[in-house]
Structures are given as structure tokens and as C-alpha cells.
C-alpha positions as CSV (number, residue, x, y, z in Angstrom):
1,M,40.0,308.3,110.6
2,R,41.8,305.7,112.4
3,I,44.8,307.0,114.6
4,T,47.8,304.4,115.8
5,I,50.3,304.6,117.9
6,Q,53.4,302.2,118.6
7,Q,54.6,303.4,121.9
8,D,57.7,301.1,121.4
9,K,58.9,302.8,118.6
10,C,58.7,306.9,120.3
11,I,61.7,308.6,121.5
12,G,59.7,311.4,123.2
13,A,60.1,314.3,120.8
14,G,57.2,315.8,121.3
15,L,56.6,317.2,117.7
16,C,52.9,315.3,117.7
17,V,51.8,317.3,120.9
18,L,53.1,320.3,119.3
19,G,51.0,319.5,116.3
20,A,47.9,318.5,118.0
21,E,47.6,318.8,121.4
22,D,43.9,317.8,121.7
23,V,44.4,314.4,120.1
24,F,48.1,313.6,121.4
25,D,50.1,313.9,124.9
26,Q,53.0,312.9,126.5
27,R,52.9,310.5,129.4
28,E,54.6,312.1,132.6
29,E,57.5,309.7,133.2
30,D,58.9,309.4,130.4
31,G,57.5,311.6,127.2
32,I,56.2,308.3,125.4
33,V,53.2,309.5,123.3
34,V,49.5,309.0,124.4
35,L,46.3,309.6,122.4
36,L,43.8,311.7,124.1
37,D,41.2,311.6,121.4
38,P,40.7,308.1,119.0
39,N,37.9,309.7,117.3
40,P,38.7,313.1,116.7
41,P,36.7,315.3,114.5
42,A,37.2,315.4,110.7
43,E,38.2,318.9,110.7
44,R,41.4,318.1,112.9
45,E,42.5,315.3,110.1
46,A,45.4,317.7,108.5
47,A,46.8,319.0,112.1
48,I,46.2,315.1,113.0
49,R,48.6,314.0,110.0
50,E,51.0,316.9,109.5
51,A,51.5,315.9,113.4
52,A,51.8,312.3,112.6
53,A,54.6,313.4,109.9
54,T,57.0,315.2,112.0
55,C,57.3,312.5,114.3
56,P,60.8,311.8,113.9
57,V,60.5,307.9,114.0
58,L,57.3,307.5,112.2
59,A,55.6,306.1,115.7
60,I,51.9,307.8,114.7
61,E,50.0,306.5,111.2
62,V,46.6,307.7,110.2
63,E,44.3,305.7,108.2
64,A,41.4,306.8,106.5
65,D,38.1,305.6,108.1
66,N,36.4,303.4,105.5
67,R,33.0,303.6,106.7
């Protein structure tokens, strides 16, 4: 899967971190989302998609890996 983050859209709600803290974190200074693991294991896909879906501004996009 490919994860894209639009940091300029992020409002720092932190819901993504609650859903997948091993993949997402927040910057200390402003709470903006950061991607910790650009290649997470496939078994985390459901949690990652749920975390992205809970973002109030949809700043996280998850796409299937077409390899």
C-alpha cells in the first residue's frame, strides 16, 4: 500500500495516531501528522485505512500497491 499525507491540510486532530500509532505520529511543535512507516506490513492495512478515514479533513490517502 502507498500512504500519502497532505500536511498542509492537517489540523492536528490526532485521530490517525490513535488508530495506527506505529504508522502515524504528530510533530511536537504543532501536532501535524508525520508518517513513521512508509512501508507498513500488509496486516496493518485495515487499521491504517480506518485511521485515514477518521481524519476530519481527509489529509491521509491510502492506495493499493500495484506491484
